[in-house]
C-alpha positions in Angstrom: 0.2 0.2 0.2 1.2 3.6 -0.8 2.4 4.6 2.1 0.9 8.2 2.5 -2.1 6.5 2.2 -1.7 3.9 5.0 -0.9 6.7 6.8 -3.7 8.8 5.8 -6.4 6.1 7.1 -4.4 6.1 10.7 -5.1 9.6 10.8 -8.9 9.3 9.8 -10.1 9.6 13.2 -8.2 13.0 13.9 -9.0 14.4 10.4 -12.5 13.9 11.5 -12.4 15.5 15.0 -10.7 18.6 13.2 -13.5 18.6 10.5 -16.0 18.7 13.0 -14.8 21.1 15.4 -14.4 23.6 12.0 -17.9 22.6 10.9 -19.3 23.4 14.7 -17.5 27.1 14.6 -17.9 27.8 11.0 -16.8 31.6 10.5 -17.3 33.9 7.2 -15.0 35.8 5.4 -11.5 37.6 7.0 -13.3 37.0 10.4 -12.0 33.7 11.0 -11.0 34.2 14.6 -11.6 30.4 16.2 -10.7 28.7 13.1 -7.5 30.6 12.8 -6.2 29.9 16.3 -7.6 26.3 16.0 -5.3 25.7 12.5 -2.3 27.4 14.1 -2.6 25.4 17.5 -3.1 21.8 15.2 0.3 23.4 13.0 2.6 23.8 16.3 1.0 20.5 17.4 1.9 18.8 14.4 5.7 20.4 15.3 5.3 23.9 12.6 5.9 27.7 12.9 2.6 29.0 12.1 2.4 32.7 11.0 -0.8 34.7 10.1 0.4 36.8 7.1 -2.6 38.6 6.8 -6.1 38.7 8.5 -6.8 35.2 9.1 -4.4 34.0 6.7 -2.0 31.4 7.8 1.0 29.6 6.2 3.5 27.6 7.4 6.7 25.7 5.9 7.9 22.2 6.2 11.5 22.3 5.5 13.1 19.1 4.0 16.1 17.6 5.2 17.1 17.7 1.7 17.3 21.1 -0.6 15.1 21.9 -3.3 12.3 23.6 -5.0 9.1 25.0 -2.5 5.3 22.9 -3.3 2.8 25.0 -2.0 -0.8 23.1 -0.7 -3.8 25.2 -0.5 -6.8 24.9 1.5 -9.8 27.7 1.8 -11.2 28.1 5.2 -14.2 30.4 5.3 -17.8 29.2 5.5 -21.0 30.5 3.7 -23.2 32.7 5.7 -26.4 30.8 5.4 -28.0 27.6 7.9 -27.8 24.6 7.9 -30.9 21.9 7.8 -29.1 18.1 8.6 -29.2 16.8 12.3 -25.4 16.5 12.5 -23.8 15.6 16.1 -21.4 18.6 14.8 -23.9 20.9 13.2 -22.8 24.7 13.6 -23.6 26.3 16.3 -23.1 29.5 14.6 -25.3 31.6 11.9 -22.9 30.3 9.1 -22.2 26.8 7.5 -19.6 24.7 5.8 -22.3 23.9 2.6 -19.2 24.2 0.6 -16.6 21.8 2.3 -14.6 24.0 3.3 -14.0 22.3 6.4 -12.8 19.2 5.1 -10.3 21.2 2.8 -8.7 22.1 5.8 -8.7 19.2 7.8 -7.5 17.3 4.5 -4.4 19.9 4.6 -3.6 19.4 8.4 -3.8 15.6 7.9 -1.2 15.9 4.7 1.1 18.5 6.4 1.6 15.7 9.5 2.3 13.4 7.1 4.9 15.4 5.0 6.0 16.8 8.2 7.1 13.1 9.7 8.8 12.2 6.2 10.9 15.4 6.4 14.1 13.3 6.2 13.2 12.3 2.8 11.7 15.5 1.7 13.8 17.1 -1.0 12.4 20.2 -0.7 10.0 22.8 1.0 5.8 22.5 1.2 4.5 25.8 2.2 1.0 25.3 3.5 -1.6 28.0 2.7 -5.1 28.3 4.8 -7.1 30.7 3.0 -10.0 32.9 4.9 -12.3 34.9 2.1 -12.6 32.5 -1.3 -16.7 32.5 -1.5 -15.6 36.3 -2.0 -12.6 35.9 -4.3 -10.7 38.2 -1.8 -8.5 35.9 0.7 -6.0 34.6 -2.2 -5.2 38.8 -3.1 -5.0 39.0 0.1 -2.2 36.6 0.8 -0.6 37.1 -2.3 0.2 40.3 -1.3 1.2 39.4 2.0 4.3 37.2 0.4 2.7 33.5 0.6 4.2 33.0 -3.1 7.4 34.2 -2.2 9.9 31.5 -3.2 7.2 29.2 -4.3 7.6 27.3 -7.7 4.3 25.6 -8.1 1.2 25.4 -6.1 -1.9 22.7 -5.9 -4.9 22.4 -4.4 -8.4 20.6 -4.4 -12.3 20.9 -3.8 -15.3 18.5 -2.6 -17.2 17.9 -5.1 -20.3 15.3 -5.7 -20.6 13.6 -9.2 -18.8 10.7 -8.1 -18.3 8.6 -4.6 -15.3 9.0 -2.5 -11.8 7.0 -3.8 -12.4 9.0 -7.4 -11.0 12.5 -8.7 -11.5 14.7 -11.5 -9.6 17.1 -13.2 -8.8 18.9 -16.5 -6.0 20.9 -17.7 -6.1 24.4 -19.5 -8.8 26.9 -18.6 -10.2 24.9 -16.0 -13.3 27.0 -14.4 -15.2 29.7 -15.1 -14.2 33.6 -14.5 -16.5 35.6 -12.5 -17.4 39.4 -13.2 -19.7 40.2 -10.8 -21.6 43.4 -11.3 -24.4 46.1 -9.7 -26.2 48.5 -12.0 -27.9 51.5 -10.1 -30.1 53.4 -13.0 -31.1 56.5 -11.5 -35.0 57.5 -12.8 -37.1 60.1 -11.9 -40.1 59.0 -9.6 -44.0 60.5 -10.6 -47.4 59.3 -10.5 -48.2 56.1 -12.5 -50.9 58.0 -14.4 -48.3 61.0 -15.3 -45.3 58.9 -16.3 -44.8 61.5 -19.2 -43.4 63.8 -15.8 -40.9 61.0 -14.6 -38.1 58.8 -16.0 -39.0 55.0 -15.1 -36.1 53.2 -14.3 -37.8 50.2 -14.8 -38.1 50.7 -17.9 -34.3 51.3 -18.3 -33.2 48.0 -16.6 -35.4 46.4 -18.7 -33.7 47.2 -22.0 -30.5 46.7 -20.0 -31.1 43.2 -19.2 -32.6 42.4 -22.9 -29.0 43.6 -24.3 -26.9 41.7 -21.9 -29.0 38.4 -23.0 -28.1 39.4 -26.6 -24.7 39.6 -25.8 -24.9 35.5 -25.0 -27.0 34.7 -27.5 -25.9 36.9 -30.9 -22.2 37.9 -30.0 -20.5 35.2 -28.6 -19.6 32.5 -31.0 -21.5 28.7 -30.5 -18.7 26.9 -29.7 -17.8 28.8 -26.8 -19.7 29.1 -23.2 -20.7 32.1 -21.7 -23.4 32.2 -18.9 -25.3 35.9 -17.9 -27.0 35.8 -14.8 -28.7 38.1 -13.1 -29.8 37.7 -9.6 -31.5 41.1 -8.4 -33.9 43.5 -10.2 -35.4 45.7 -7.5 -37.0 48.8 -7.6 -40.5 50.0 -5.9 -43.1 48.7 -3.9 -46.4 50.6 -4.6 -48.4 49.7 -7.7 -48.8 53.3 -9.2 -45.4 55.3 -8.2 -43.1 55.0 -10.9 -39.6 54.4 -8.1 -36.5 56.4 -8.8 -34.2 54.0 -8.7 -33.8 50.3 -9.8 -30.4 48.3 -8.7 -30.0 45.4 -10.8 -27.1 42.7 -9.8 -25.6 39.8 -11.8 -22.5 37.6 -12.8 -20.6 37.1 -16.0 -18.8 33.8 -16.7 -16.7 32.3 -19.3 -13.8 30.4 -19.6 -12.3 32.3 -22.7 -10.2 35.4 -21.7 -10.8 37.5 -24.7 -14.2 36.8 -24.7 -14.7 37.9 -21.1 -12.5 41.0 -22.2 -14.9 42.0 -25.0 -18.2 41.1 -23.3 -17.2 42.7 -20.1 -16.1 46.4 -22.1 -19.5 45.7 -24.0 -21.8 45.5 -20.9 -20.3 48.5 -19.8 -21.1 50.4 -23.6 -24.8 49.3 -22.6 -25.0 50.6 -19.4 -23.5 54.1 -20.7 -25.6 54.1 -23.2 -28.7 53.5 -22.1 -28.3 56.4 -19.5 -27.7 58.5 -22.7 -30.7 56.9 -24.8 -33.2 57.6 -21.9 -31.4 61.1 -20.2 -30.7 60.0 -17.4 -27.8 58.0 -15.2 -27.0 54.6 -14.7 -24.1 53.5 -12.7 -21.7 50.2 -13.0 -19.9 49.0 -10.4 -17.3 45.8 -10.2 -18.1 43.5 -7.4 -16.3 40.5 -8.6 -12.9 40.7 -10.9 -11.9 36.8 -10.8 -10.2 35.2 -14.1 -10.4 31.2 -14.7 -8.4 29.0 -12.9 -5.5 28.0 -15.1 -4.0 24.3 -14.7 -0.9 23.9 -16.0 -1.1 20.8 -18.8 2.3 19.3 -18.3 2.1 19.8 -14.7 -0.9 17.9 -14.9 0.2 15.0 -16.4 3.1 14.6 -14.3 0.6 14.7 -10.8 -1.7 12.4 -12.6 1.4 9.5 -12.9 1.9 10.5 -9.1 -2.0 9.4 -7.8 -1.5 6.6 -10.4 0.5 5.5 -7.6 -1.9 5.2 -5.0 -4.3 2.0 -4.8 -7.7 2.0 -4.8 -7.5 5.9 -6.1 -9.6 6.2 -9.6 -9.2 9.0 -12.2 -13.2 9.1 -12.9 -12.9 12.1 -15.6 -9.7 14.0 -16.6 -11.6 16.6 -18.9 -14.2 17.9 -16.2 -14.4 21.4 -15.9 -16.6 23.5 -13.7 -18.5 26.4 -14.0 -18.0 27.9 -10.3 -15.0 30.3 -9.8 -12.7 30.1 -7.1 -10.0 32.6 -6.8 -6.8 30.1 -6.7 -7.2 31.4 -10.0 -5.0 34.5 -8.8 -2.5 31.8 -7.8 -2.1 30.2 -11.6 -1.7 33.1 -13.0 1.9 33.2 -10.8 2.8 29.9 -10.7 1.8 26.4 -12.6 -1.0 25.6 -11.1 -3.3 21.9 -10.2 -6.8 21.9 -9.2 -7.9 18.4 -8.4 -11.6 17.7 -7.6 -11.8 15.1 -5.0 -15.4 13.5 -5.3 -17.5 13.0 -1.9 -20.9 12.3 -3.0 -23.4 10.8 -0.4 -25.7 8.3 -1.4 -29.4 9.3 -1.6 -28.4 13.6 -0.8 -29.1 14.7 -3.8 -28.4 18.5 -2.6 -25.1 20.6 -4.3 -22.8 22.9 -2.7 -24.2 25.9 -1.0 -27.6 24.0 -0.5 -28.7 23.8 3.5 -29.0 20.3 2.7 -26.0 18.9 1.5 -23.8 16.4 2.5 -19.8 15.2 1.7 -18.9 12.3 2.7 -16.1 11.9 5.5 -13.8 9.0 3.9 -12.7 10.9 0.8 -10.4 12.9 3.3 -8.1 10.3 4.0 -8.1 10.4 -0.1 -7.4 13.9 0.1 -4.9 14.1 2.5 -2.6 11.1 0.5 -3.1 12.4 -2.4 -1.8 16.2 -1.1 1.5 14.2 0.1 2.0 12.2 -2.8 2.0 15.1 -5.3 4.4 17.5 -2.7 6.6 15.0 -2.0 6.7 13.3 -5.6 7.1 16.7 -7.7 9.9 17.9 -5.5 11.5 14.4 -5.7 11.5 14.8 -9.4 12.4 18.2 -10.0 15.7 18.9 -7.6 
């Protein structure tokens, strides 16, 4: 049996304990005091010297006894600002919930950290651990990069819990792997008036509808048929009375695509449409950028190497090697700096059909042993082969 998988199985109870504590104490964004302290305490128990390099951003270095390069392993730690509806012995005690699996990401990396620390005599280089806050708002990665988490780092990898296959499976894809995410907020400033005298005002609802229709045309008429683009509105609000034209409408949404050139074109067109709508209707329309996240780029050569290393873990199955995802992740900013691999660790629970970010979602904890072994195997073998 692969020695890292064997050790991960021995650490299963420890990883479950870590996961349960983090799950019960779910926290959001950059405000992760309980999570940060717990992770730092656990890293110290393992024999490392963790540092909080930005608010709730924790890093530690596992130094091999042999010289070499530096491999970064990343786990996001933040939860979602929502409740969960499952009856669990370790249910969240806060107003947040780990309905995206980040508690398991963190527990897995703690397990991998212990395995790698126990093997420092054979480790040919260094492994930097990155425990990241605020992935859900796409802000934590940038904060840690600015604080120096990538200093002297040669390559990076991470994983995310997925629900498409049973545990002991993983998926991946080379190239542009996740969709970009351009979140926007549009404020249409109209002129309120009596509903019976609309000519005395400027109807922001009418202006907003025109903008929404024009935005959808960007997908149906300006996006090449072979490309993928998704433009979704999550808010269109204004007014609260049937006989009053409101003075303001707020529209929020996201644009997602994989193609960087197409993304730039569509964002530019969206801003042009907003500006032109204001001029056409004789009012002002404001465009605010809420998020600006590129697609994660998975380095094809590094991925092929990693797949070879993972094939040495008995029982682990590559279920799909061309599996791209539509959600976004700020690991994208790291992939712009160093060669990066992103793996999808499967954790489907039978008879639980709920997706990520659903209050009833469940994840199979047995996936954590596979995840810890995968992290350790990837880092150890890549460093051994890149002296």
